[in-house]
C-alpha positions in Angstrom: -5.5 -14.1 -5.7 -3.0 -11.8 -7.7 -2.8 -13.7 -10.7 -6.4 -14.1 -11.5 -7.0 -10.3 -10.8 -3.5 -9.7 -12.6 -5.3 -12.1 -15.7 -8.7 -10.4 -15.8 -6.6 -6.9 -15.6 -4.8 -8.3 -19.3 -1.2 -8.1 -17.3 -0.4 -11.6 -17.8 -2.2 -14.8 -19.2 -4.2 -17.4 -16.9 -0.9 -18.8 -14.9 0.1 -22.4 -13.8 1.1 -22.6 -10.3 4.5 -23.8 -10.5 7.1 -22.5 -7.0 10.3 -23.3 -8.4 13.0 -21.7 -6.4 17.0 -22.0 -4.9 18.9 -19.4 -2.5 22.3 -19.6 -2.3 25.2 -18.2 -3.8 23.0 -18.1 -8.0 19.3 -18.1 -6.2 16.3 -18.2 -9.0 12.6 -18.6 -8.6 9.3 -18.4 -10.3 6.0 -19.1 -8.8 3.8 -19.3 -12.8 4.1 -19.3 -15.7 1.8 -19.6 -19.0 3.0 -20.4 -22.6 1.3 -18.9 -25.3 2.6 -20.8 -28.4 0.7 -19.2 -31.3 2.8 -15.8 -30.3 5.6 -16.8 -28.7 4.9 -15.6 -25.5 6.5 -16.5 -22.1 4.7 -15.2 -19.1 6.6 -15.7 -16.2 5.4 -14.8 -12.3 7.4 -14.1 -8.9 6.0 -13.2 -5.8 7.3 -11.2 -3.1 5.6 -11.9 -0.3 5.8 -9.4 3.1 4.3 -11.1 6.2 3.8 -8.2 8.4 0.7 -6.4 8.7 2.3 -2.7 8.1 2.4 -2.0 4.1 6.2 -1.9 3.1 7.8 -0.6 0.5 9.9 -2.1 -2.2 12.1 0.1 -4.9 13.3 -0.5 -7.8 16.3 -2.1 -6.9 13.8 -5.4 -5.3 12.3 -5.9 -9.0 15.6 -5.8 -10.4 16.9 -8.4 -8.2 13.7 -10.7 -8.1 13.9 -10.3 -12.3 17.4 -11.3 -12.1 16.2 -14.5 -10.4 13.5 -15.1 -12.5 16.1 -14.4 -15.3 18.8 -16.8 -14.1 16.3 -19.4 -13.9 15.6 -19.2 -17.5 19.2 -19.5 -18.4 20.0 -22.2 -16.2 16.6 -24.1 -18.2 17.9 -24.1 -21.4 20.8 -26.4 -20.0 19.9 -29.9 -20.6 22.5 -30.6 -17.8 20.4 -28.7 -15.3 17.3 -29.4 -16.6 17.9 -33.5 -15.8 19.5 -32.6 -12.5 15.7 -31.8 -11.3 12.9 -33.9 -10.0 11.0 -35.0 -12.9 7.9 -34.6 -10.3 8.8 -30.9 -9.1 7.3 -28.0 -10.4 10.8 -26.8 -11.7 11.0 -29.6 -13.8 7.8 -28.8 -15.8 8.6 -25.3 -16.7 12.3 -25.7 -16.8 11.6 -28.2 -19.8 9.5 -26.3 -21.4 11.5 -23.4 -21.8 14.2 -26.2 -23.1 11.7 -27.3 -25.8 11.1 -24.5 -26.8 13.5 -22.2 -26.9 13.6 -21.5 -30.0 10.2 -20.4 -30.1 9.8 -17.7 -27.2 10.0 -14.4 -29.2 9.3 -12.6 -25.6 9.1 -12.7 -22.0 6.7 -11.2 -20.0 7.4 -11.4 -16.0 4.8 -10.1 -13.7 6.3 -9.6 -10.0 3.4 -9.7 -7.4 4.2 -8.0 -3.9 2.1 -7.2 -1.4 4.0 -4.5 -0.4 3.9 -0.9 -2.3 5.8 0.1 -5.2 7.9 3.5 -4.2 7.7 4.5 -8.1 5.1 5.9 -10.2 6.6 3.9 -13.1 5.2 0.2 -13.1 6.3 -1.5 -16.3 9.2 -1.2 -17.5 11.0 -2.8 -20.3 14.2 -5.1 -19.6 15.8 -5.8 -22.3 16.5 -9.2 -23.5 16.3 -13.0 -21.8 17.9 -16.4 -23.5 17.7 -13.9 -26.7 13.6 -13.0 -26.0 12.6 -9.2 -25.9 11.7 -8.6 -22.1 9.5 -6.6 -20.2 8.9 -6.5 -16.4 5.7 -5.3 -14.6 4.6 -4.8 -11.0 1.3 -5.8 -9.6 2.1 -4.5 -6.0 -0.6 -3.8 -3.2 -2.3 -0.5 -4.5 -2.4 -1.9 -7.9 -4.6 -5.2 -6.5 -7.0 -3.1 -3.9 -7.5 -0.7 -6.7 -8.4 -3.2 -9.7 -10.7 -4.8 -6.8 -12.7 -1.7 -6.2 -13.3 -1.1 -9.9 -16.4 -3.1 -10.6 -16.0 -4.9 -13.8 -13.2 -2.5 -15.0 -9.5 -2.3 -15.5 -6.4 -0.1 -14.7 -6.1 2.6 -16.6 -2.8 3.1 -18.8 -1.2 6.6 -19.0 0.7 5.9 -22.0 3.4 8.9 -22.4 3.9 9.0 -26.0 6.3 12.0 -26.1 8.8 9.7 -24.2 8.2 6.6 -26.5 7.7 7.8 -29.7 10.9 10.9 -29.0 8.3 13.5 -29.7 4.5 14.7 -29.9 1.8 12.5 -32.0 0.8 14.7 -35.0 -3.2 14.5 -35.1 -6.0 15.7 -36.8 -9.3 17.0 -34.6 -12.8 15.7 -36.0 -15.2 17.2 -33.7 -16.7 20.4 -32.9 -16.0 22.1 -29.7 -19.1 21.2 -28.0 -18.8 17.2 -28.6 -19.0 14.9 -25.7 -17.0 13.0 -27.9 -14.0 13.8 -29.2 -12.7 12.5 -32.3 -8.9 12.6 -33.6 -7.8 11.1 -37.0 -4.2 10.1 -35.7 -1.3 8.3 -38.9 0.6 5.9 -35.9 3.9 4.8 -36.5 4.2 1.1 -36.2 7.0 1.0 -34.0 5.2 2.7 -31.0 2.2 0.6 -31.8 4.1 -2.2 -31.1 6.1 -0.9 -28.4 3.2 0.3 -26.6 1.5 -3.4 -26.8 4.8 -4.7 -25.8 4.6 -3.2 -22.5 1.1 -3.3 -21.9 0.0 -6.5 -23.5 -3.5 -7.1 -23.4 -4.3 -4.1 -21.1 -4.1 -1.9 -23.8 -7.3 -3.7 -25.5 -11.0 -3.3 -24.7 -12.4 -6.1 -22.4 -14.4 -7.8 -25.2 -11.6 -7.2 -27.8 -8.7 -8.8 -25.1 -10.8 -11.8 -24.9 -11.3 -12.7 -27.8 -7.5 -12.4 -29.0 -6.3 -13.9 -26.1 -9.0 -17.0 -26.9 -9.1 -17.0 -30.7 -7.0 -15.3 -32.7 -3.7 -16.6 -33.9 -1.1 -14.5 -35.8 -2.4 -13.3 -39.6 -0.6 -14.5 -42.2 -2.1 -11.6 -44.3 -0.9 -8.5 -42.0 2.5 -10.2 -41.8 2.7 -10.7 -45.4 1.6 -7.2 -46.1 4.7 -5.5 -43.5 7.0 -7.6 -44.6 6.6 -7.4 -48.5 5.2 -3.7 -49.2 6.0 -2.2 -46.2 4.7 1.3 -47.8 1.3 0.0 -49.0 0.8 -1.2 -45.2 -0.8 2.1 -44.6 -3.5 1.4 -47.2 -4.1 -2.0 -47.2 -4.6 -2.3 -43.6 -8.3 -1.3 -42.0 -6.5 0.6 -39.3 -7.4 0.7 -35.8 -10.3 2.0 -33.2 -9.2 3.3 -30.2 -11.1 5.4 -26.9 -9.5 7.1 -24.0 -10.6 9.6 -21.5 -8.4 12.1 -22.1 -5.1 13.3 -23.5 -2.6 15.9 -23.4 -2.3 18.2 -26.6 1.3 20.5 -27.4 1.2 22.4 -30.1 4.5 23.0 -32.0 5.9 26.6 -33.5 3.8 26.2 -36.3 0.7 25.6 -34.8 0.2 21.8 -35.8 -1.2 19.9 -32.5 0.4 17.0 -31.5 -0.6 14.1 -28.7 2.2 13.9 -26.0 0.1 11.7 -23.5 -2.9 9.6 -23.7 -5.4 8.7 -20.2 -6.8 5.1 -20.6 -6.2 4.1 -24.0 -8.1 1.3 -25.1 -8.5 0.1 -28.6 -11.5 -1.5 -29.4 -10.6 -2.7 -33.4 -7.4 -3.7 -34.3 -6.6 -5.8 -31.8 -5.1 -8.4 -34.3 -2.7 -5.8 -36.2 -1.6 -4.7 -33.2 -0.5 -8.3 -31.8 0.9 -9.3 -35.3 3.0 -6.1 -35.8 4.9 -6.8 -32.9 5.1 -10.9 -33.4 6.6 -10.0 -36.9 9.4 -7.3 -35.4 10.2 -10.0 -32.7 10.9 -12.3 -35.2 12.9 -10.4 -37.1 10.4 -10.3 -40.2 9.1 -6.6 -40.6 10.5 -3.3 -40.8 8.6 -1.0 -38.5 10.5 2.0 -39.2 8.5 2.1 -42.7 5.2 0.9 -41.7 1.9 3.4 -40.5 -1.4 2.3 -39.2 -4.2 4.3 -39.6 -5.8 5.2 -35.9 -9.2 6.7 -34.6 -9.1 8.1 -31.6 -12.1 9.0 -29.8 -11.9 10.4 -26.1 -15.2 9.9 -24.3 -16.4 12.2 -21.4 -15.6 10.4 -18.2 -19.3 9.6 -16.9 -20.4 8.2 -20.4 -17.2 6.3 -21.0 -19.2 3.3 -19.4 -22.2 3.5 -21.8 -20.2 4.6 -24.9 -17.2 2.5 -25.1 -19.0 -0.9 -25.6 -21.3 0.6 -28.6 -18.1 2.1 -29.9 -16.3 -1.5 -29.4 -19.2 -3.3 -31.1 -20.0 -1.2 -33.9 -16.5 -1.0 -35.1 -16.4 -5.0 -35.1 -19.3 -5.7 -36.8 -17.3 -6.0 -40.1 -15.0 -8.2 -38.6 -14.2 -11.8 -37.3 -15.6 -10.7 -33.3 -18.8 -12.6 -32.9 -21.6 -11.6 -30.8 -20.3 -14.2 -28.1 -17.5 -12.1 -27.9 -19.6 -9.2 -26.5 -20.9 -12.0 -24.4 -20.0 -10.5 -20.9 -22.8 -7.7 -21.2 -25.2 -10.9 -22.8 -28.7 -10.5 -21.3 -27.8 -14.8 -20.2 -25.9 -13.0 -17.3 -28.9 -10.4 -16.4 -31.0 -13.3 -16.5 -29.0 -15.7 -14.3 -28.6 -12.7 -12.2 -32.4 -12.1 -11.8 -32.9 -15.5 -10.9 -30.4 -15.4 -8.6 -32.0 -12.6 -6.4 -35.4 -13.9 -6.0 -34.7 -17.8 -6.0 -34.4 -19.3 -2.2 -32.0 -22.5 -1.6 -33.5 -25.1 0.4 -32.2 -24.7 3.7 -29.5 -27.2 4.8 -29.3 -29.2 7.7 -29.5 -26.8 11.0 -30.1 -23.8 9.1 -32.6 -21.4 10.8 -33.2 -18.8 7.7 -33.0 -19.9 3.9 -30.5 -18.4 1.7 -29.9 -17.9 -2.3 -26.7 -18.2 -4.4 -25.3 -14.7 -6.0 -24.5 -14.7 -9.3 -21.6 -12.2 -9.7 -22.4 -10.4 -13.2 -19.8 -8.0 -12.8 -16.5 -8.0 -10.7 -17.2 -7.1 -7.3 -20.5 -6.6 -7.9 -21.0 -8.4 -4.6 -18.8 -6.2 -2.2 -20.2 -3.1 -3.6 -24.2 -4.2 -3.7 -26.5 -1.7 -1.9 -23.3 0.8 -0.6 -24.3 2.5 2.2 -26.1 -0.4 4.3 -26.1 0.2 7.8 -24.5 -2.8 9.4 -28.0 -4.3 9.7 -28.4 -4.6 6.6 -25.1 -5.8 5.3 -25.4 -8.4 7.7 -29.0 -9.1 6.8 -27.7 -8.8 3.0 -24.6 -11.4 3.7 -26.8 -13.8 5.6 -28.9 -14.5 2.5 -26.2 -14.5 -0.1 -23.4 -16.1 2.1 -20.0 -15.6 0.5 -19.5 -19.4 -0.1 -22.8 -19.1 -2.2 -21.2 -16.3 -4.8 -20.4 -17.8 -8.3 -18.4 -15.5 -10.6 -19.4 -16.1 -14.5 -16.0 -17.0 -15.4 -16.5 -19.5 -12.4 -19.9 -20.5 -14.1 -18.3 -20.8 -17.4 -15.9 -23.4 -16.0 -18.7 -25.8 -14.1 -21.1 -25.5 -16.9 -17.9 -26.9 -20.0 -16.8 -29.7 -17.0 -20.6 -31.0 -16.9 -20.4 -30.8 -21.0 -17.0 -32.9 -20.9 -14.9 -30.7 -22.2 -12.2 -30.6 -19.5 -9.3 -29.7 -22.4 -11.2 -26.3 -22.8 -11.3 -25.7 -19.1 -8.0 -26.5 -18.7 -7.2 -23.5 -21.2 -7.7 -21.2 -18.5 -10.5 -18.6 -17.5 -10.4 -16.9 -20.2 -10.4 -18.7 -23.5 -13.0 -20.8 -21.2 -15.4 -18.3 -21.1 -15.3 -17.6 -24.9 -16.2 -21.3 -25.5 -18.6 -20.8 -23.0 -19.9 -17.8 -25.1 -20.2 -20.2 -28.4 -22.5 -22.0 -26.4 -24.6 -20.1 -24.7 -25.2 -17.7 -27.3 -26.2 -20.3 -29.7 -28.6 -22.0 -27.4 -30.3 -18.5 -26.7 -31.2 -17.6 -30.1 -32.6 -21.1 -31.2 -34.3 -21.6 -27.0 -34.3 -18.9 -25.1 -36.6 -20.8 -22.6 -34.3 -23.0 -21.5 -32.6 -20.5 -19.8 -34.7 -20.6 -16.5 -35.0 -21.5 -13.6 -34.4 -25.5 -13.5 -31.4 -24.4 -15.7 -29.9 -21.8 -13.0 -30.6 -24.8 -10.0 -28.6 -27.1 -12.6 -26.0 -24.3 -12.5 -25.6 -24.1 -8.9 -25.5 -28.1 -8.2 -22.3 -28.5 -11.0 -20.7 -25.5 -9.0 -21.6 -27.6 -5.8 -20.3 -30.3 -6.9 -17.3 -29.5 -8.2 -16.0 -27.0 -5.4 -16.7 -30.4 -3.3 -14.5 -32.2 -5.2 -12.1 -29.5 -5.6 -12.0 -28.8 -1.8 -11.7 -32.5 -1.4 -8.3 -33.4 -3.9 -6.3 -30.5 -2.0 -7.3 -32.5 1.3 -6.2 -35.7 0.2 -3.4 -37.9 1.1 -2.4 -38.5 -2.6 -2.3 -34.7 -3.6 0.7 -33.8 -2.4 2.4 -35.7 -5.2 0.1 -34.0 -7.7 -0.2 -30.6 -6.8 0.2 -28.6 -10.1 -2.5 -30.8 -11.7 -5.1 -29.8 -9.3 -7.0 -28.1 -11.9 -6.8 -30.6 -14.3 -7.4 -33.6 -11.8 -11.3 -31.7 -11.1 -12.4 -31.2 -14.4 -10.9 -34.5 -16.2 -12.1 -36.3 -13.5 -15.9 -34.9 -13.3 -16.0 -34.9 -17.2 -15.3 -38.8 -17.6 -18.0 -39.7 -14.7 -20.5 -37.8 -16.9 -19.4 -39.7 -20.5 -19.5 -42.8 -18.6 -23.0 -41.8 -17.1 -24.3 -40.4 -20.6 -23.1 -44.0 -22.1 -25.4 -46.0 -20.0 -28.0 -43.5 -20.7 -27.9 -41.8 -17.1 -27.4 -38.3 -15.8 -26.8 -37.2 -12.2 -29.7 -36.0 -10.1 -29.6 -32.4 -10.1 -33.1 -32.5 -8.4 -31.3 -34.4 -5.3 -28.4 -32.6 -5.0 -30.5 -29.3 -4.9 -32.7 -30.4 -2.2 -29.6 -31.3 -0.1 -26.8 -28.7 -1.1 -24.5 -31.4 -1.1 -23.3 -34.4 -3.6 -25.4 -37.6 -2.5 -23.1 -39.8 -0.4 -22.6 -42.3 -3.6 -21.6 -39.2 -5.6 -19.0 -38.2 -3.3 -17.4 -41.9 -2.5 -17.4 -42.0 -6.4 -15.9 -39.3 -7.0 -13.3 -40.2 -4.4 -12.4 -43.3 -5.5 -12.5 -41.7 -9.3 -10.1 -38.5 -8.8 -6.7 -40.1 -7.8 -6.8 -43.2 -11.1 -7.9 -40.1 -13.3 -4.6 -37.9 -11.5 -2.5 -41.0 -12.1 -3.0 -41.3 -15.9 -2.9 -37.7 -16.5 0.6 -37.6 -15.4 1.4 -41.2 -17.4 0.2 -39.6 -20.6 1.5 -36.1 -20.1 4.7 -37.3 -18.8 4.8 -39.2 -22.0 4.2 -35.2 -24.0 6.8 -33.5 -21.7 4.6 -31.1 -20.1 1.7 -32.5 -17.9 -0.4 -29.0 -17.4 -0.2 -27.9 -20.9 -0.7 -31.7 -22.6 -4.4 -31.3 -20.3 -5.1 -28.1 -22.7 -4.9 -30.7 -25.7 -7.6 -32.7 -27.3 -5.8 -35.7 -27.9 -5.5 -35.6 -24.0 -9.3 -35.9 -23.0 -9.6 -38.4 -26.2 -7.3 -40.7 -24.1 -8.5 -40.1 -20.4 -11.9 -40.5 -21.8 -11.1 -43.9 -23.7 -9.3 -45.2 -20.2 -11.0 -47.9 -17.9 -11.1 -46.9 -14.2 -13.0 -48.2 -11.4 -16.3 -46.9 -10.2 -18.7 -47.9 -7.4 -21.6 -49.5 -8.9 -23.8 -47.7 -6.2 -23.0 -44.7 -8.3 -26.1 -44.9 -9.9 -28.1 -44.1 -6.6 -27.0 -40.9 -7.6 -28.5 -40.6 -11.2 -32.0 -40.6 -12.9 -32.3 -42.0 -16.6 -32.4 -40.0 -19.7 -36.2 -40.4 -20.5 -36.8 -39.1 -16.7 -34.0 -36.1 -17.3 -35.8 -35.3 -20.6 -39.1 -35.0 -19.5 -37.4 -32.7 -16.8 -36.2 -30.5 -19.3 -39.4 -30.5 -21.5 -41.4 -29.4 -18.2 -39.3 -27.1 -17.4 -38.6 -25.5 -20.8 -42.4 -25.0 -21.2 -43.0 -23.2 -18.1 -39.9 -21.1 -19.1 -41.9 -20.4 -22.5 -44.6 -19.3 -20.5 -42.4 -17.0 -18.1 -41.4 -15.2 -21.1 -44.2 -13.9 -21.8 -45.4 -12.7 -18.6 -42.1 -11.1 -18.7 -43.1 -8.8 -22.0 -46.5 -8.5 -20.4 -45.1 -6.8 -17.4 -42.5 -4.9 -20.1 -45.0 -3.6 -22.3 -47.6 -2.3 -19.4 -44.7 -1.1 -17.2 -43.6 1.1 -20.2 -46.6 2.3 -21.9 -46.1 6.0 -20.9 -42.9 5.5 -22.9 -44.3 4.3 -26.2 -44.6 7.3 -28.0 -40.8 8.0 -27.4 -40.1 4.2 -28.5 -42.1 4.9 -31.9 -40.7 8.1 -32.7 -36.7 6.1 -31.9 -38.5 3.3 -34.6 -39.0 5.9 -37.3 -35.8 7.6 -36.9 -34.1 4.4 -38.4 -36.3 3.5 -40.0 -37.4 0.4 -38.3 -41.2 0.3 -38.4 -43.0 -2.0 -40.5 -47.0 -1.5 -41.5 -47.9 -4.6 -38.4 -45.4 -3.6 -35.6 -46.4 0.6 -36.2 -50.0 -0.8 -36.0 -49.0 -2.3 -32.7 -47.7 0.5 -31.3 -50.9 2.7 -32.2 -52.8 0.0 -29.7 -50.5 0.6 -27.4 -50.6 4.7 -27.5 -54.6 4.0 -27.3 -54.7 1.8 -24.1 -55.3 -0.9 -25.9 -52.9 -4.3 -24.5 -55.0 -7.1 -26.0 -52.6 -8.3 -28.8 -52.7 -11.0 -31.1 -50.3 -13.7 -31.1 -48.8 -12.1 -34.6 -49.0 -8.7 -33.0 -46.8 -9.6 -30.0 -44.0 -10.9 -32.2 -43.8 -7.9 -34.4 -43.3 -6.2 -31.0 -40.8 -8.6 -29.9 -38.5 -8.3 -33.3 -39.1 -4.1 -32.9 -37.9 -4.4 -29.2 -34.9 -6.8 -30.1 -33.9 -4.2 -33.4 -34.1 -1.3 -31.0 -31.8 -3.1 -28.6 -29.2 -3.3 -31.0 -29.3 0.7 -31.1 -29.8 1.4 -27.4 -32.9 2.2 -28.0 -35.3 -0.6 -26.7 -36.4 -2.1 -23.5 -32.9 -3.9 -22.7 -31.9 0.3 -22.2 -34.7 1.1 -20.1 -34.2 -1.9 -17.8 -30.2 -0.7 -17.2 -31.6 2.9 -16.3 -34.0 1.3 -14.1 -31.3 -0.9 -12.3 -29.0 2.2 -12.1 -31.6 4.1 -10.2 
């Protein structure tokens, strides 16, 4: 629970669960890790669990004690004799061997302490010197931080950057706004040392969510940025595009000469320039660049608290339009999620055996949405809501990505963790959305739920299997690889799973259950065999080579599995039929949108004129609608749809109306 929250908050990468501990005179402890080879960053997690029901306190001494346990493990792991003394099937061996092999590549170690106690100090992130020659930071994710994050519904925990402490003095700035603006802008010459130090402390938490996802999932260090920093540090300010950032508030100090300087920034988020920031730290950690000679231009916008949710995503989108951040990287706010949410709120699932009332699957578009849906409900209303949407039928969008890509036979991508998996999912859905919008209909949602049902069933079954303890750290890889292998095998035979039957039963068919129960331990053994030869099974599972080898392996499969499938001809006919229905639904939805918003046509026409978006045909269509004539030809409908799409890019079209009504 803490690992998922901390990863989404940007405190740490997606972790592999590797409980490794020893008590005694020289104790060590590490409970999870993640290795980012591109940036040379090793992420370590240490758990501090307190069984009492009362909230306990921990102090800095306890933090240092836990950090020393992780440090000791790292120090032992660079000793070959220690690594060889470990049991090869143990989690300790998996992590120790990785540290030993990657020792010279580890530039920075980020240690996070998960605690269900309360840290009795305001400062939660500390610079910790060096561990095995690498720069280190320690971050405490305690219970109050966990609760605050869970209740933040889609946001991340604010960072308060003490500029004066980190920089030694306030940061000079130039105001670029008038006194009445809701958005106050400042131009800043940012010292690279300060920027890198802040990123070293807070990591991806400094990045706006979409930029963070892009940075974590796609970006390697930029060689051009490194080259400029190394060979022409004095020209870095001139050559680099700089960074764009937002904040909710800041404190200004004015020196004796009347020059304003920033002493503290609240809720700092970098919305453009994440690659520059990360690469400067990388170059500094490698000793390649002298950051004291480098400065970066920064545009900082302080947004009124009530408008942060609306303006920051727009700044992020517009600031990145000329960079390699694609529309898929803004997928968290994509219409796809709105459509899945809409379907999930009206589509009843078939009743399972013994159930008296229908239920629905709840698609959670933003974190905490299920918990916060309908605040202020009475006890009776809340019970009715939970009966309609049971907790076990909630699907988060990051989980949807994992289920979808597993059934697309991409287990190596799923094995890379939630963030990278989500970006790959975004690439696939975004490409299909523009070309075949009608595909994303009730049938698509039902199939997604069926994939969820199968994945979750196998996850529970493997966790209870007698053979599982020997493969405990490989559970995630076993699930996705087992299903992907079966899907690929069925495809080669011209068949696919019968999702209509799974939807009707709300569980996998008996034949599918039997097949997966036999298949999973076979896949687990092969994963261990292939991964062991490469040193680290968990890391090898992320490699396309691993999927190629597993995909080409032969496993025993019960022939009765065919009774849980349909042939491709039947499947294609099903898709064509649902797509046609989806196209009709889209036209009906468009008609409803136009009719319900006829009173807003003058407002829309004015917005289009201001942005020079009106074509002769779209102007004629708006004129008809203004006169109450809703009978449109197909070319007129197409022109109006195109205009709506263009206006949505400026947050002035139907999508913004939908958001307003949703908020209301």
